C-alpha atoms as one frame of an Amber mdcrd trajectory, in Angstrom:
protein
  -3.604  82.001 137.302  -2.777  84.456 134.563  -0.954  83.163 131.494   1.649
  85.936 131.513   2.904  84.658 134.884   2.572  80.945 134.123   4.592  80.868
 130.873   7.742  82.585 132.237   7.612  80.335 135.284   7.509  77.202 133.141
  10.360  78.492 130.966  12.485  79.238 134.037  11.931  75.744 135.433  12.778
  74.182 132.070  16.026  76.157 131.871  17.040  75.012 135.347  16.312  71.371
 134.607  18.186  71.401 131.264  21.250  73.034 132.798  21.369  70.415 135.543
  21.556  67.642 132.926  24.490  69.145 130.995  28.085  68.248 131.817  29.776
  71.117 133.655  33.290  72.351 132.924  35.526  72.287 136.015  38.870  73.971
 136.708  40.376  70.915 138.402  39.633  67.227 138.686  38.877  67.827 142.384
  40.942  64.802 143.378  38.967  62.445 141.165  40.338  60.046 138.559  39.379
  60.765 134.963  36.841  58.307 133.525  37.695  59.005 129.895  38.841  61.531
 127.328  37.125  63.314 124.420  38.638  65.450 121.689  37.606  67.708 118.849
  39.347  69.464 115.972  38.535  71.723 113.055  36.548  74.233 115.125  36.289
  77.929 114.225  36.732  79.395 117.738  37.786  78.285 121.216  34.161  78.756
 122.298  33.191  76.190 119.648  35.842  73.832 121.062  34.381  74.180 124.566
  30.808  73.686 123.314  31.725  70.573 121.308  33.690  69.076 124.208  30.732
  69.714 126.526  28.353  67.998 124.092  30.688  64.995 123.756  31.111  64.784
 127.537  27.361  64.842 128.035  26.868  62.172 125.345  29.430  59.994 127.157
  27.467  60.319 130.421  29.974  62.539 132.227  28.795  64.898 134.949  31.792
  67.196 134.430  34.828  67.661 132.215  38.157  69.480 132.332  39.852  70.862
 129.213  43.459  69.711 129.346  44.604  70.966 125.943  43.315  73.511 123.439
  44.816  75.665 120.727  45.209  76.308 117.030  45.574  79.093 114.517  42.987
  78.978 111.727  41.254  75.898 113.099  41.103  75.022 116.775  41.371  71.711
 118.632  40.798  70.561 122.189  41.044  67.577 124.528  39.107  67.125 127.772
  39.113  64.616 130.629  35.717  63.277 131.701  34.459  62.764 135.262  31.337
  60.760 136.115
């Protein structure tokens, strides 16, 4: 098998497997009870808030999370519910 086909295939499989491990943001709790809460503050952008909440949710073993509060002016904060 040629290397130029093998390497992209391995990279694609790795990307799929890493994304399946990460906690996913959801729009609603889908009728489930929250298993915990994480928060962050002092972030530069709302995208940073989302990224940090996702990392904290994943570290806590959650399969998904829902942002229930976010805002700020010069520094941003956020709170998310965790679902296992």
